[in-house]
DONU-316387 format. One record per residue (C-alpha): x, y, z. Coordinates in pm, 1 decimal, m for minus. Each point is the difference from the previous one (the first is absolute). Layout:
% residues N
((X; Y; Z))
...
END
This chain:
% residues 674
((m3342.8; m2334.9; 943.6))
((186.0; 253.3; 210.1))
((282.4; m253.5; 51.2))
((24.8; m59.5; m375.2))
((27.5; 373.2; m71.7))
((264.6; 35.8; 267.6))
((192.6; m290.3; m154.4))
((m33.7; 156.0; m348.2))
((153.2; 326.2; 123.7))
((286.6; m183.8; 167.8))
((66.9; m203.0; m316.8))
((30.9; 318.0; m208.0))
((228.1; 154.8; 261.9))
((222.7; m310.1; 11.3))
((20.7; m14.8; m379.7))
((129.6; 356.6; m15.7))
((258.8; m58.7; 273.1))
((119.7; m332.4; m144.9))
((18.2; 127.3; m359.2))
((197.2; 304.4; 112.4))
((248.1; m215.5; 190.6))
((15.9; m250.7; m286.8))
((127.4; 277.3; m223.7))
((240.7; 132.6; 262.8))
((145.2; m349.5; 56.6))
((1.2; m163.6; m342.2))
((33.0; 297.1; m235.4))
((178.4; 277.7; 192.9))
((209.1; m220.5; 231.2))
((m91.9; 236.6; 283.4))
((m228.1; m181.8; 247.5))
((m156.6; 208.4; 277.2))
((m130.5; m286.2; 214.9))
((154.3; m327.8; 114.0))
((m68.6; m330.1; m176.2))
((m183.9; m113.5; 310.5))
((m233.5; 302.1; 4.0))
((m65.7; m39.7; m373.1))
((m82.3; m370.0; 39.9))
((m235.1; 77.2; 287.2))
((m190.0; 248.1; m220.4))
((m22.5; m256.7; m279.4))
((m115.0; m268.9; 243.1))
((m271.4; 231.9; 134.5))
((m124.3; 61.2; m355.4))
((1.3; m372.9; m77.9))
((m197.1; m73.5; 317.7))
((m268.3; 258.0; m87.8))
((m25.4; m128.3; m358.4))
((m35.3; m355.5; 130.2))
((m280.5; 107.4; 232.4))
((m168.1; 218.1; m266.7))
((83.8; m157.3; m341.9))
((m217.8; 259.0; m175.6))
((255.0; 267.8; 96.4))
((287.4; m168.0; m186.4))
((65.6; 167.3; m336.2))
((225.1; m103.6; m291.1))
((240.4; 285.4; 82.0))
((38.0; m91.6; 366.4))
((363.0; m1.4; 119.7))
((m62.3; m353.7; 129.4))
((m6.8; m114.8; m365.6))
((339.9; 148.7; m76.1))
((357.4; m109.7; 59.1))
((91.0; 368.5; 37.7))
((168.3; 265.2; m211.2))
((1.8; 92.5; m366.8))
((267.9; 14.2; m265.9))
((183.7; 331.6; m15.1))
((m36.1; 182.8; m330.3))
((372.4; 67.5; m26.4))
((65.5; m369.9; m78.0))
((m152.2; m207.9; m275.2))
((m279.5; m222.0; 127.7))
((21.8; m379.3; 2.1))
((m300.4; m233.1; 9.1))
((93.2; m298.5; 217.2))
((m47.7; m346.2; m147.9))
((m159.8; m98.8; 329.1))
((m115.5; 208.6; 294.6))
((268.0; 85.6; 254.5))
((m204.0; m56.1; 313.2))
((64.8; 132.8; 349.6))
((m18.9; m203.9; 318.1))
((m258.5; 11.2; 275.8))
((151.0; 128.6; 324.0))
((m27.2; m137.5; 351.8))
((110.4; 168.2; 323.0))
((m51.6; m271.5; 259.7))
((88.1; m364.8; 44.0))
((m369.9; m82.7; 38.8))
((m56.6; 132.0; m353.0))
((277.9; m231.0; m121.7))
((m167.6; m292.4; 174.4))
((m328.5; 90.7; m172.6))
((182.9; 1.0; m335.0))
((138.5; m346.4; 76.6))
((m337.2; m129.7; 118.4))
((m175.0; 95.3; m325.2))
((260.8; m177.7; m209.4))
((29.1; m309.4; 219.7))
((m377.7; m54.4; m12.8))
((40.1; m94.5; m366.6))
((366.5; m99.4; m13.2))
((108.5; m139.5; 339.4))
((352.3; m86.4; m122.3))
((76.5; 336.3; m159.3))
((353.1; 127.6; 62.8))
((107.7; 362.1; 22.7))
((319.0; 187.8; m83.0))
((92.4; 303.4; 206.9))
((199.9; 287.8; m154.0))
((106.3; 355.2; 79.1))
((m235.3; 272.0; m122.6))
((248.4; 238.6; m161.1))
((m97.7; 365.8; 30.8))
((61.5; 120.3; m354.1))
((m161.6; 36.8; m341.5))
((m142.6; m298.4; m186.5))
((108.4; m57.8; m362.7))
((m67.0; m254.7; m273.7))
((302.0; m115.8; m202.6))
((m57.6; m151.3; m344.4))
((264.4; m207.5; m179.3))
((m11.1; m127.6; m356.8))
((243.5; m275.0; m94.6))
((183.6; 73.7; 325.9))
((44.3; 373.6; m67.8))
((m161.2; 277.6; 207.5))
((m243.4; 183.0; m230.5))
((m226.6; 186.6; 241.3))
((m36.7; 108.1; 360.0))
((m322.8; 152.7; 127.6))
((m125.6; 128.6; 333.2))
((m325.9; m130.1; 145.4))
((m196.4; 324.5; m47.4))
((m364.2; m84.1; 68.3))
((62.3; m373.0; m43.9))
((m120.4; m8.0; m361.2))
((198.1; 287.0; m152.4))
((347.5; 98.9; 115.0))
((293.5; 216.1; m109.8))
((281.2; m103.7; m232.9))
((320.9; 40.6; 203.2))
((220.3; m231.9; m208.3))
((292.5; 239.8; m42.3))
((11.3; 77.8; 371.4))
((m29.9; m364.8; 102.4))
((297.1; m83.8; m219.8))
((214.3; 211.7; 233.5))
((m72.7; m238.7; 289.8))
((300.1; m228.3; 9.4))
((m177.3; m290.4; 171.2))
((m244.1; m29.8; m292.4))
((144.7; m223.3; m273.1))
((m25.6; 143.4; m350.7))
((50.5; m353.5; m136.2))
((m112.2; m316.6; 180.1))
((194.5; m324.6; 29.7))
((m260.7; m166.5; m225.4))
((m161.5; 123.4; m322.3))
((m355.5; 2.0; 134.6))
((m308.8; 217.9; m33.9))
((m95.3; 93.2; 354.4))
((m170.3; 261.8; 218.4))
((99.9; 44.3; 362.3))
((m107.0; 241.8; 269.4))
((233.2; 164.0; 245.9))
((29.9; 280.3; 252.3))
((245.7; 281.9; m72.4))
((147.2; 145.4; 317.3))
((287.4; 213.3; 120.9))
((242.3; m134.1; 264.3))
((m30.7; 183.1; 329.4))
((360.9; 126.8; 9.2))
((m30.8; 139.5; m353.3))
((m319.6; 173.1; 113.7))
((181.8; 155.3; 296.5))
((290.7; 118.1; m220.0))
((m223.6; 159.8; m265.9))
((m222.7; 169.4; 255.9))
((302.8; 135.8; 184.9))
((134.4; 147.6; m324.7))
((m341.3; 139.9; m96.5))
((m48.6; 158.7; 342.3))
((339.8; 171.3; m22.4))
((m90.1; 135.3; m342.6))
((m360.5; 97.7; 75.8))
((m127.4; m264.6; m240.8))
((m303.5; m221.6; 57.1))
((33.7; m221.3; 308.6))
((m201.7; m319.9; m37.1))
((m212.8; m124.0; 289.3))
((97.2; m365.2; m47.0))
((185.4; m235.6; m237.2))
((m323.1; m103.1; m173.4))
((m68.3; 358.8; m110.4))
((360.0; 41.9; m112.5))
((m11.7; m326.2; m198.5))
((m326.5; 103.2; m168.6))
((128.8; 349.0; m77.8))
((326.9; m140.2; m136.5))
((m170.1; m253.3; m225.0))
((m225.7; 273.1; m141.0))
((286.6; 232.4; m95.8))
((m14.8; 108.3; m363.7))
((381.4; m3.9; m10.4))
((135.5; m357.2; 45.0))
((337.1; 141.7; 105.9))
((m161.3; 131.6; 319.2))
((m160.6; m338.5; 61.6))
((338.8; m169.7; m42.3))
((151.6; 217.9; 273.7))
((m264.7; m112.8; 249.7))
((136.0; m360.2; 17.2))
((m341.1; m165.5; m7.6))
((m36.8; m372.7; 58.1))
((m274.4; m258.5; m55.5))
((m136.3; m321.1; 143.9))
((m197.0; m210.5; m248.6))
((m278.1; m190.3; 176.8))
((m245.9; m136.4; m258.2))
((m5.7; m195.1; m323.0))
((m294.4; 150.1; m188.4))
((m99.5; m294.5; m221.0))
((13.4; m379.5; m12.1))
((327.9; m173.5; m75.9))
((0.0; m371.8; m79.3))
((119.6; m212.2; 290.3))
((m37.9; 274.6; 264.2))
((m295.6; m54.3; 230.9))
((85.3; 195.2; 316.0))
((114.1; 343.4; 109.4))
((319.0; m136.3; 155.7))
((91.5; m176.7; m324.1))
((m76.7; 314.2; m202.3))
((231.1; 214.0; 216.7))
((278.1; m257.8; m38.4))
((m52.7; 13.4; m378.6))
((m5.2; 381.5; m7.1))
((323.6; 8.4; 201.4))
((157.3; m241.9; m246.9))
((m86.4; 242.7; m282.6))
((209.2; 268.2; 171.7))
((m246.7; 199.0; 209.9))
((45.8; 141.9; 348.5))
((m277.7; m182.0; 188.2))
((m179.0; m6.1; 334.5))
((52.5; m346.3; 146.1))
((m266.2; m140.4; 226.4))
((64.6; 22.8; 373.9))
((m205.3; m311.1; 69.4))
((m213.5; m254.3; m189.9))
((m263.6; m152.0; 226.8))
((m366.3; m88.8; 32.7))
((m5.4; 119.4; 364.5))
((m123.9; 359.7; 33.2))
((136.1; 15.6; 356.6))
((352.5; m56.8; m131.4))
((m60.3; 282.1; m249.2))
((m106.9; 227.5; 286.4))
((304.7; m101.1; 203.6))
((238.0; 102.3; m280.6))
((m187.3; 328.9; m56.7))
((33.9; 75.7; 371.1))
((375.9; m52.3; m20.7))
((31.5; 249.1; m286.2))
((m202.2; 277.2; 165.4))
((317.1; 133.5; 160.6))
((264.5; m179.6; m209.0))
((m119.5; 179.8; m314.9))
((212.9; 301.2; 89.3))
((310.7; m215.6; m46.2))
((m80.7; m38.2; m371.1))
((175.8; 236.5; m246.1))
((m336.1; 79.1; m163.2))
((m347.3; 93.8; 120.8))
((m287.0; m242.1; 46.2))
((m343.7; 108.8; 117.7))
((m134.1; m346.4; 70.6))
((1.0; m364.7; m104.6))
((m177.3; m181.6; m284.1))
((m171.9; m338.2; 40.7))
((m75.9; m195.2; m319.6))
((m143.5; m341.1; m79.7))
((289.3; m191.2; m154.2))
((m186.6; m234.1; m237.3))
((m93.3; 161.8; m335.4))
((m293.2; m239.0; m53.3))
((m155.2; 104.9; 330.2))
((56.5; 366.1; m88.3))
((m194.1; m44.0; m325.1))
((m288.5; m164.6; 184.7))
((m7.6; 263.5; 275.6))
((m5.9; 277.8; m261.3))
((m19.9; 374.9; 68.3))
((m237.3; 282.2; 75.7))
((m7.1; 297.2; m239.8))
((295.4; 146.4; 187.7))
((192.0; m260.9; 200.9))
((89.5; m370.7; m22.6))
((m173.1; m228.4; 252.5))
((313.8; m215.2; 28.9))
((222.9; 269.8; 152.8))
((m5.0; 271.6; 262.6))
((244.1; 232.5; 169.5))
((63.7; 70.4; 364.1))
((81.8; 369.7; 48.1))
((220.8; 104.2; 289.6))
((m169.4; 268.0; 211.9))
((185.5; 333.6; 14.3))
((212.1; 31.7; 313.0))
((m57.0; 316.8; 201.5))
((185.2; 118.7; 307.9))
((m42.4; 291.1; 239.1))
((284.6; 241.9; 62.5))
((65.1; 361.9; 92.9))
((89.2; 297.8; m222.2))
((304.0; 147.3; 177.6))
((55.3; 280.3; m250.0))
((m75.0; 115.1; m354.9))
((303.3; 104.7; m202.7))
((46.3; 122.2; m357.3))
((237.4; m97.2; m282.5))
((96.6; 194.2; m313.3))
((26.0; m171.5; m339.7))
((177.7; 101.3; m324.7))
((m281.3; 215.3; m131.7))
((m41.8; 162.2; 340.6))
((m310.4; m197.4; 100.4))
((m25.6; m8.5; 378.6))
((m136.0; m333.6; 121.6))
((m113.2; m57.6; 360.8))
((76.9; m327.9; 178.2))
((m112.7; m139.2; 334.4))
((270.3; m100.4; 246.6))
((m147.6; m299.2; 182.5))
((59.3; m192.0; 315.9))
((184.0; m301.6; m149.1))
((m237.1; m288.4; m67.6))
((16.7; m340.3; m175.5))
((m238.0; m55.1; m291.7))
((m9.0; m241.7; m293.0))
((343.2; m142.8; 68.4))
((196.6; 321.7; 57.7))
((44.4; 282.7; 249.1))
((m146.8; 338.6; m92.2))
((81.8; 337.1; 155.4))
((m110.3; 234.4; m277.1))
((m293.9; 35.8; m241.5))
((m55.0; 246.0; m282.5))
((m291.7; 239.8; 44.9))
((10.7; 105.7; m367.5))
((m117.2; 360.6; 24.1))
((m189.5; 259.9; 202.0))
((m343.0; m112.4; m127.8))
((63.1; m361.2; 105.8))
((83.2; 110.5; 355.2))
((m309.8; 221.2; 22.8))
((m229.3; m264.2; m148.1))
((105.3; m261.0; 256.1))
((44.8; 263.4; 274.3))
((343.7; m134.3; 100.2))
((162.1; 186.7; 288.4))
((334.7; m22.8; 178.8))
((m57.4; m219.9; 306.2))
((m290.0; m195.4; m154.8))
((m29.5; m376.5; 27.2))
((m56.2; m135.7; m349.6))
((m70.3; m332.7; m166.1))
((271.8; m86.6; m245.6))
((m15.7; m241.3; m290.5))
((224.7; m73.7; m294.0))
((m155.3; 99.7; m331.7))
((18.9; m311.9; m213.5))
((194.0; m156.0; 289.0))
((299.2; 226.6; m78.4))
((m22.0; 375.8; 61.6))
((m99.8; 101.1; 354.3))
((m299.8; 232.7; 5.9))
((m219.7; 152.4; 267.2))
((m334.2; m177.7; m39.3))
((m194.1; 198.8; 258.8))
((36.1; 203.4; 319.7))
((m111.6; m135.1; 336.8))
((m181.7; 321.7; 91.1))
((m145.9; m157.2; 311.9))
((350.2; m10.8; 148.4))
((57.2; 374.9; m25.2))
((90.3; 186.0; 319.4))
((m2.5; 357.8; m130.3))
((379.7; 11.5; m1.2))
((19.2; m78.5; m373.0))
((135.9; 270.8; m234.0))
((m147.5; 95.6; m337.0))
((272.8; m8.8; m266.5))
((47.9; 300.4; m228.8))
((200.7; m27.9; m323.3))
((307.9; 225.5; 10.5))
((m28.9; 314.8; m211.9))
((378.0; 25.3; m11.1))
((217.0; m275.7; m145.8))
((142.4; m213.6; 283.7))
((327.9; m25.7; m192.1))
((73.3; 352.6; m129.2))
((m258.2; 224.6; 165.0))
((m142.1; 124.6; m331.6))
((m373.3; 74.8; m12.2))
((m207.4; m299.8; m113.8))
((m297.9; 12.1; m237.9))
((m301.3; m215.2; m75.1))
((m141.9; 44.7; m348.6))
((m375.8; m22.6; m59.5))
((m100.0; m355.6; m84.4))
((317.6; m153.6; 148.2))
((21.7; m198.7; 322.6))
((365.7; 70.5; 83.7))
((169.3; 302.2; 153.4))
((325.9; 71.7; m181.7))
((326.3; 188.6; 44.1))
((82.1; 204.3; m313.0))
((364.4; 70.4; 92.8))
((222.1; m158.9; m266.8))
((297.3; 8.3; 244.5))
((m178.5; m186.8; 281.4))
((257.0; m249.4; 142.3))
((m253.3; m279.8; 39.4))
((m75.1; 18.0; m371.0))
((347.7; 63.6; m134.8))
((132.4; m348.6; m75.0))
((m316.4; m102.3; m184.7))
((m11.5; 336.0; m180.3))
((360.8; m41.6; m115.5))
((m72.7; m350.9; m129.5))
((m304.2; 130.9; m185.9))
((191.6; 301.1; m138.6))
((269.3; m213.5; m169.9))
((m235.8; m281.1; m111.3))
((m152.4; m60.3; m343.9))
((m316.7; 170.0; 124.7))
((212.0; 308.9; 70.5))
((328.3; 124.0; m152.3))
((91.5; m351.3; m120.2))
((369.3; 35.1; 90.1))
((185.5; m291.8; m161.3))
((163.4; m234.3; 253.6))
((m150.1; 181.5; 300.9))
((m215.9; m276.5; 140.7))
((m177.0; m38.1; 332.2))
((288.8; m182.7; 171.2))
((251.3; 270.6; m94.7))
((m241.0; 272.4; 116.5))
((m42.9; m176.5; 335.0))
((376.5; m52.2; 32.5))
((77.1; 366.9; m63.8))
((m272.4; 113.0; 241.6))
((105.5; m240.6; 274.8))
((366.2; 105.1; m40.0))
((m104.3; 363.5; 47.5))
((116.8; 112.9; m344.9))
((m346.1; 117.9; m101.1))
((m276.2; 138.4; 221.1))
((m241.2; 138.5; m258.2))
((m29.4; 11.6; m379.2))
((232.8; 302.1; m33.6))
((290.3; m203.2; 140.2))
((m18.0; m232.0; m301.8))
((147.6; 282.1; m208.8))
((277.0; 67.1; 253.5))
((142.5; m353.2; m20.8))
((353.4; m47.3; m135.2))
((203.0; m295.0; m125.6))
((212.2; 32.0; 315.3))
((m310.7; m46.1; 216.7))
((m103.4; m315.5; m181.4))
((333.8; m186.6; m26.2))
((18.5; m13.0; 380.5))
((m308.2; m224.4; 2.4))
((m15.3; m378.4; m50.4))
((m66.1; m117.7; m361.0))
((105.0; 335.3; m150.2))
((312.4; 3.4; m218.2))
((128.6; 309.8; m181.7))
((m183.4; m85.0; m322.2))
((m338.4; m87.1; 158.1))
((20.3; 313.9; 214.8))
((71.6; 216.0; m306.1))
((m287.0; m164.1; m191.6))
((m247.3; 86.8; 276.2))
((122.2; 359.7; 24.2))
((m31.5; 33.3; m379.2))
((m357.2; m134.6; 16.0))
((m85.2; 246.5; 277.6))
((139.8; 290.4; m202.2))
((m190.6; m113.4; m310.6))
((m323.7; 5.8; 201.0))
((35.3; 375.4; 50.1))
((m162.2; 47.1; m340.3))
((m259.7; m276.7; 38.1))
((m341.4; 64.5; m160.0))
((m208.2; 242.7; 204.9))
((m279.3; m254.7; 51.2))
((252.4; m243.4; 156.6))
((109.5; 273.2; 240.7))
((m359.4; 82.0; 98.6))
((m71.8; m369.8; 61.2))
((325.9; m39.7; 196.9))
((m100.3; 272.0; 247.3))
((m260.3; m237.4; 145.0))
((m282.5; 253.0; 13.2))
((m301.0; m166.9; 156.3))
((m240.3; m148.1; m260.9))
((237.1; 90.4; m286.7))
((133.8; m306.9; m179.3))
((169.0; m31.0; m340.0))
((m313.2; 58.2; m205.8))
((m106.8; 307.9; 195.5))
((358.1; 130.5; m12.2))
((m0.9; m31.7; m377.6))
((m327.0; 191.8; m23.8))
((142.2; 277.0; 219.9))
((321.2; 10.0; m205.4))
((m198.1; 54.8; m318.2))
((m171.0; 302.3; 160.5))
((301.2; 152.6; 181.7))
((350.0; 33.0; m141.5))
((193.5; 11.9; 327.9))
((m28.0; m30.7; 376.0))
((m28.4; 375.8; 48.3))
((m315.3; 17.8; m213.1))
((m149.8; m302.4; 174.2))
((81.1; 131.6; 347.2))
((m209.9; 316.4; m45.5))
((m299.4; m172.8; m160.7))
((m325.4; 59.7; 189.3))
((m248.8; m261.8; 112.4))
((m259.4; 130.2; m244.7))
((244.8; m8.6; m288.8))
((123.7; m352.2; 80.2))
((m343.0; m149.7; 60.2))
((m111.8; 105.1; m348.9))
((264.1; m223.1; m161.6))
((m165.3; m322.6; m123.4))
((81.0; m299.6; 225.1))
((146.8; 215.7; 278.9))
((m308.5; 105.2; 194.5))
((m48.4; 165.9; 337.4))
((176.9; m247.9; 232.7))
((316.7; m16.3; m208.6))
((m4.0; 376.5; m42.8))
((m17.8; 52.3; 377.4))
((283.6; m247.9; 52.4))
((222.4; 191.6; m246.0))
((m82.3; 336.7; 159.9))
((74.4; m136.8; 350.6))
((331.7; m143.4; m116.6))
((128.7; 326.8; m138.7))
((m136.4; 196.8; 297.9))
((247.9; m176.0; 230.5))
((307.0; 215.5; 74.6))
((214.3; m309.4; 52.4))
((m98.8; m134.5; m341.8))
((93.6; 336.5; m149.2))
((344.6; m22.8; 162.1))
((53.0; m348.6; m145.5))
((m102.6; 113.3; m349.7))
((230.2; 305.4; 14.5))
((292.2; m219.3; 109.6))
((m63.3; m239.2; m289.6))
((9.6; 294.0; m240.3))
((328.3; 125.6; 149.0))
((142.5; m352.4; m38.0))
((m63.2; 19.1; m373.8))
((m333.8; m172.1; m44.7))
((m160.6; 131.1; m315.9))
((m268.5; m245.1; m117.5))
((m72.6; m6.9; m372.8))
((m344.0; 137.4; m92.3))
((m231.3; m255.2; m152.4))
((m27.6; 35.6; m373.4))
((m346.6; 9.2; m147.0))
((6.3; m326.3; m193.4))
((m352.2; 35.2; m130.8))
((0.1; m39.8; m375.9))
((m356.0; 133.8; m14.4))
((m309.9; 50.2; 212.1))
((m240.7; m201.0; m213.0))
((m96.5; m222.0; 298.0))
((m15.8; 285.4; 248.8))
((m248.3; m74.8; 278.8))
((m85.3; m347.4; m135.3))
((2.8; m310.6; 218.7))
((114.2; m309.8; m192.5))
((24.8; m365.4; 101.6))
((224.0; m271.1; m150.6))
((m79.7; m367.6; 57.7))
((121.2; m337.1; m121.8))
((334.1; m82.0; m162.2))
((117.9; 277.1; m233.6))
((234.4; m105.9; m280.4))
((156.9; 337.6; m82.7))
((23.9; 155.0; 345.9))
((109.3; m94.2; 348.6))
((m221.9; 119.2; 285.8))
((242.9; 285.0; 72.4))
((26.5; 73.0; m372.3))
((m372.0; 51.1; m52.9))
((m12.4; 211.6; 316.7))
((273.0; 226.3; m137.2))
((m172.6; 31.7; m338.7))
((m324.5; 105.1; 167.4))
((156.2; 239.2; 251.2))
((224.0; 183.1; m245.5))
((m313.4; 91.7; m190.8))
((m164.3; 139.2; 314.7))
((m215.3; m303.2; 84.2))
((m21.0; m214.5; 311.8))
((31.0; m379.7; m5.8))
((m249.8; m125.6; 258.0))
((m13.1; m342.0; 163.6))
((m378.5; m36.5; m2.7))
((m285.6; 52.0; m244.3))
((m280.1; 245.0; 81.3))
((m252.1; 215.4; m181.8))
((268.2; 271.3; m13.7))
((238.9; m222.2; m198.3))
((54.7; 145.9; m350.9))
((98.7; m332.4; m156.1))
((156.9; m337.8; 78.3))
((301.8; m139.8; m186.7))
((m52.7; m378.2; m4.6))
((271.4; m254.7; m74.8))
((m10.0; m377.3; 0.2))
((m166.7; m185.0; 289.2))
((m172.7; 314.3; 124.2))
((m218.2; m89.6; 297.1))
((m228.7; 175.0; 246.1))
((94.0; 354.2; m108.0))
((m114.4; m77.5; m354.7))
((m325.6; m142.5; 135.5))
((m50.2; 312.1; 212.4))
((62.3; 226.0; m300.2))
((m256.9; m186.7; m209.6))
((m246.1; 11.7; 288.9))
((38.7; 379.9; 34.2))
((7.7; 65.2; m373.8))
((359.2; 131.9; 9.9))
((180.8; 2.8; m336.4))
((247.7; m287.8; m42.0))
((289.4; 24.8; m249.0))
((307.8; m208.0; m84.8))
((364.9; 107.5; m20.8))
((m17.5; 89.1; m367.6))
((m295.5; 229.9; 61.1))
((192.1; 161.7; 287.5))
((292.6; 63.1; m236.3))
((m240.8; 177.3; m235.9))
((m129.8; 215.5; 286.5))
((355.3; 112.0; 89.5))
((26.7; 156.4; m348.9))
((m297.1; 231.9; 55.8))
((37.3; 371.2; 79.6))
((m245.9; 85.3; 277.6))
((m220.1; m133.9; 279.6))
((m305.9; 74.3; m213.1))
((133.4; m217.0; m281.4))
((64.2; m284.4; 246.8))
((m350.2; 26.3; 145.9))
((m155.9; 10.5; m346.6))
((191.0; m311.8; m102.4))
((m90.2; m208.3; 304.4))
((m363.3; 109.9; m14.0))
((m36.6; m71.1; m370.1))
END
């Protein structure tokens, strides 16, 4: 009885850990443990449930494929369950898999394929035309990502035959594309992804398909999801899918000998790093569809297939030093300088240490011997410290409290992990700051793109944002690709930006935590930079949607003497941003949170947002008890369901038009509550 109680406690503990990591992996794309560690936890839970069947509950993670559909996409109910595969980690487990099948079907043949490390999707075609793409989600309900999938060039929008068909594939991002995007993101203090799988998942789940298109995603289609007359094997189905125009995974070997399968897997353990994409293992499938049907499935996985997962490679090396780097927004990131070591097909001599908390948590010191692994087989990370090898000579690292580039005092805001330099003239930040200043997110100077900004900086014509307004036609015509007319056009655009809207100027300054929306809010409360520069923390934090952290960031920015010098120089150079006009036609929606969902016939998404905001309201992206009302168009989905569930008033476009004619908030509230 004591053993049973002990097992019950462990089951509950494992459920909590697994469910937490399920959400981190499948929903947030931010795993905290390796696939191997996760699988070991799941295996432990399965073993306990097998020993004590009475402890297995309907909500056990062992019954799930993993993950849930995100609310920001419409949900899709799959026509058939998108199952996951059972995992094996040893060749003996593969032999056991073979033994079970050969007991009933001694002549069964297997196909061996790469296990692509990406995001699984179902593609549905009607009469040869792509009509829907959905992620796996929890295996039964996924997310509709059709518009994003259409940006993937290797996915045919129209097939070579007019057929109704469903196929399953794995969306991934090529390794070099992953490197390029991460390098750009790191330079610009944007999110750096741990591995290509996370980047692929995050890209496919972008609400804006234009962002997805820039990520250069790819796909391998690996399964035909229903019977097709005349096709009786997996190999034949892949040949047929390829003929229809899909990018497919071809089998590496077709054989009934499990030892030959193991031999090929062994060859790819190291060769996998030569591939232009990531694989995290190999997949073994019974080839014959009739045998598959007879073997059947468990509630979670097919009995006719399994995967062999490559174990994570770890190596031991020494931390020679810990250095820091400064990004565009001034974030100071520590990195370990390592004794050069080979791992996962490449040589590594440096690993990011993320931030001060990460170093303290793992207790990483200069001179330590550490175990290194590549997160997702790509980014080198310190897995753990070999504390038993310490001699006492190791040095505790302390984050610099002065910027390593300019010497300005650094700050760490409450609730933030990074130390930052607040000096707008810091050389390490200048190029990225200049690019941001002239971009659409900043002053939006016509014709002043990133390449021109880099060219001017590299040629020494500009060193900080003030130099932009010192440029002349004579400076530009000396450079390649600049003729008299193009040079004059750029100078005219620069001069025109001197009276840019005040909110554009505030956004262009690159104040930490202040993007375009926050800049617009500030510009509606302050008419010029002088008024904003003397605003107190208390005053700023009382502005709706600004809050304490943003307020502190603004105060710190204007407290810097070097920032003050830059701002004074800009004023002397003729910058006089135009105050933001109060475009509110009324305040009848003041303080009200409103949600729009479905396809609106009279308004675009930006149009309805403008109509709400110019009447003092806020257009929210999610429904809650605080929502005043929901404007529902055609094909309204989960937001409409949520509104009905919470008892939130739902109106159509015509009713919204009637509301806009009212005279006060009270009249609006009376109408929607009537």
